[in-house]
N, C-alpha and C positions, 0 to 999 in steps of 0.2 A: 555784138550780141543784141538781138532785139528782144524787147519784153513782150509777154503775151498781151493780146488785145484786152482792153478793159471790159469787164462784164458787170452786170447787175444781177443780184440774186432775187428771184421771185419765188413765191409760193402759190400753190393752187390747191384749195380744198376740193375734194372730188368724191363722188360715190363709186361703187363697184363697177357700174356699167361703163362710165367714162374711163376708169382706170384700166379696164380690160381693153378698151380701144387703144389706149396709150401703149399697153403691152404689145398689142398687134402691130403697132407702128415702131416696134423695137426700142421703146423708151426714148425716141428721138423727136417726137412731134405730138401735137395736140390734134384730136380729130376735128373734122369740120363741124361747125355749129348746126344745130337743127333749125328749121324755119322759124321757130318761136324763140330762138336765141341769137339776136342780132349782134351781141357783144360778147367777147371773151374777156373775163375779169381775173387776171392774175393779181395777187395782192403783194404788198411790200413789207408785211410784218408777219412773222411766223406765228405769234400768239393769236392774231386775228384769224389766220388760216386754221389754227387748232380749234378755236371757238366755233367756227362754221362747220368744220368736219365733225366735231364731237357733238355739237348741240343741234345741228340742222341735218347733216347727211345721215347720221345714225338714226335719227327719228324718222326720216323719210325713205331711206334706202337700206336700213339695217346695218350699214357700216359706213364709216367715213375715213378718208385717207388724206394726209397732208403730203403734197409733193413739193420738191424743191428743184429749181432749174436755173441755169445761168443763161443770160441773153446779152449779146453785144450791147454795151452801154450806149455807144453813139446811135445805134438804130432805135433804141427805146426813147431817145430824146424827142421823137416826134409825138409821143403820147404824154399829155400832161398828167401829173399825179392828181387823182381825184380823192378828196376827203369825203368818205361816205358816212361819217359819224364823228366819233372821238378822234383825238389827235393821232392815234395809231391805226385808225381804220382807213387805210390808204390803198387805193386800187389804181390799176391802169385799165382803161377801157379801149380794147382793141376791136375795131369793127370786124365782123365775121368775114367780110371779103378780104381782109388784110391778114388773116390768120396764117395763110401759107407763107407770107413774108416773115412773120414772127417766127414760125417754125424753122425757116431757113437761117435764122440768126441765133438759134439755140446753140449754145456751146456745151458739148458733152451730153450726158444722158439726163433724163428726167428721173428723179429718185424719190422713192417713197420713204418718208422719214418718220411718220407717225401713222398709227392705225387704231381706230376706235370701233368697238362693236357693242 
């Protein structure tokens, strides 16, 4: 019997427009970045994602959502963890041109786990 492949849990704070694009992609992928978005930033801490969704997305977009998704752990090893502030403010910086590769390594569905309005 083989064990399931190892995954890493990531979170993504998002606004309603990006969430709608994820829905259109059947909850299996992130949409392409816009020209002014050269990096896709998933985070490694749920609390950090909550703070962004609640304190930033709600203020700017009227609603904020926290999503959770699993990615093949060996694939993610190519992206160093970036500390963007305190010890729990950890992100991965995925170049926009590599987002299709990341999407291909998502295991399961992208799930909404928190909603703020």
